[in-house]
N, C-alpha and C positions, 0 to 999 in steps of 0.2 A: 338843500338848505344846510348850512354849517351849524355844527354844535360848538358852543363855547365851553371849554374845559379849563378849570383852574387847577394847576398841579402844585403840590406842596412837598418839598423835601424838608421834613421837619428837623429842627434843631433849635436849641436855646441860644447858642452863641451866634449861629448863622442859620436863618430859616429862608430857604429859597422858595420863591413863589413865581410861577410862570402861567400866563394865560395864552391859550391858542384857540383859534377857530379852525375846525377840521370839517371839511365837506364830505359828502357821501362817497366821493371818489378817493378819499384818504389824503387829499391835499391839505396841508397844514399851513397856517399863516400866524406869525407872531403878532400878538396883541399887546402884551406887556410882560416884563420880567424885572424882578428886583430881589434883593436879599435884605431881609430885616436883620440887623446886627444888634446884639446886646453885649455888654461887658461882663466877663465872668465874675468880677468883683462887685458888680451891682447887686442890690438886694433882689432875691428871687421873685418876689411879688411884682416888682417893677419891671423885671425882664419879661415875665409872663404877660403882663399888661401890654407892653410894647409890641410883643408878637401878636397878641389878640387884636390890638388896635390896627395893626398893619393888615392883618387878614380881613378884618371887617371893612376897612377902607377899600381894599382891592375888590371885595365882593360888591360893595356899593357902586364902585366905579365901573365895573365890567359885567355885572349881572350874569355870572356863569350858569350854564345849564346843569353842570355836574362838577364835582370835585374829585381829584385823584390824589391819594395820599400814600406815601411810602409806608408799608406795613412794618411795624416795630418788630425787630427780631433781636435775640440775645447776642450781645457782644461781650468781649472780655472786659472792656472798660465800663464799669458800672456808672461812672459819672457821665459818660457820653450817652449811654442808653437811657439814663434818667432824663437828661435834657431832651432827647428825642421823644421819649414818652410824654413828657410835659407839654412840649410843643404840639405833639399829635393830639393830645386831649383838647388843647385850645382850638385846633383846627376842626376836630369833630364837633365840638360845642358850637362853633361858628356856623358850620354847615347845618346843624340841627336847628339853630335859631332862625336861619334864613330859608329852611326847607329845601336845602340842596342835597340831592342824592350823592352818596360817597362811594368811591371804588377804592379798595385797598389793594396795593400791588407790591410784590416783593422786588428787590433789586434785580434778581435773576430774571424774573418775568419781564421787567422793563427792558433789560439788556437784550433778551431774546426777541422781544417785539421790534426793537429798532435795528439791531445788528444781525439778528438771526442766530446769535450765539449767547447763551446765558452766562458764559464765563468771560465776556468781553471786559476790557478794562475801561476805566473812566475816560481815558483819552479817545478810545474808539467810540464810546457812547457819545461824547461831546461832538466828535466829527460828524456822526450821523444826525445828531440834533441840528447842527448847522446846515447840513445838506438837505434834510427834510424841510427845514424852514426857509431855505434859500438865503442863508446868512453868509457874509464874507468871512466871518470868524466864529469860533466857538464862544458862546456866552460865558463870561467869567464873573465870579469864581464858579467852581464846579457845582456849588449848591444851586446856582441859577440854571445851569445846563441840566442838572438832574431834575429840577422841578418841571422844566419844559418836556423832558423825556417822559416823566410820569403822565403829564397831560396828554401827550401824543399817544402813548401806550394805551391809556384809558379809552381814548376815542377810537383807536384802531381795534380794540377788543370789544367794541360795541358796548362800552360802559363797564365791562368787567364785573366782578362780584360786587353787589350792591349792599350797602348798609343803610337801612331805612332811617329816616329822621326819627328822633326819640319818641315822638308822639305816635308813630306808626308801628311800633314794636308790638308783636303778639305776646301773650303771657309766656309762651315757650321761649321766645327770643329774649324777653326781659330776664328770664331765669338763666339763660345761657350767658348773657352779658354780666349778670351778677356773679356767676361762677368764674368768669374771666377776671373780674375785679378782685375777687377773693384770692384766686390763685396768684395774681400779680402781687398782692400784699404779702403772701407767703413766699414769694420768689419762685413759684413754679409755673408750669404751663399745663392746664388741664387737658389740652389736646394731646400732649405727650403721655398722659397717664391713662388714657382711655383704653 
């Protein structure tokens, strides 16, 4: 029986979303892929709403069993990381509202799962996505290919690390997530301060 995974490469200007069905023998089939685009000069609330509406629409259309999301990591460009974090928050909320388990994956983890090398470049990753899905060409733009790679990685790693829906958090998990939010407000990472 195949599992349907929705992968999200979060971004506010371009949010890649890919849906794949992956069977127990690791064969993957493309179900849908698209990139939600918003203009940088558009009001922030409108941009966030368009990303949220797009994610909700794809969840309703495809009823995924799980969601795979790129884990936010520090980048030098603060504007880029803020857009990624905002789109990630929208995706996490959508998953919680629909009761969909979430797996967070780093870019290195995704590259290693698909290419066997965590330092692979985007071109190599895209080629492997096309090969795994039996496509004639690499999905474009890269946000689309990356979203599909996240979904495939998640399925191959048997769901990967899970983040329970908001209502399923234990008091200890709620405390940990609160510490993460506070650290983010201060610009730090509590994992690095442990």
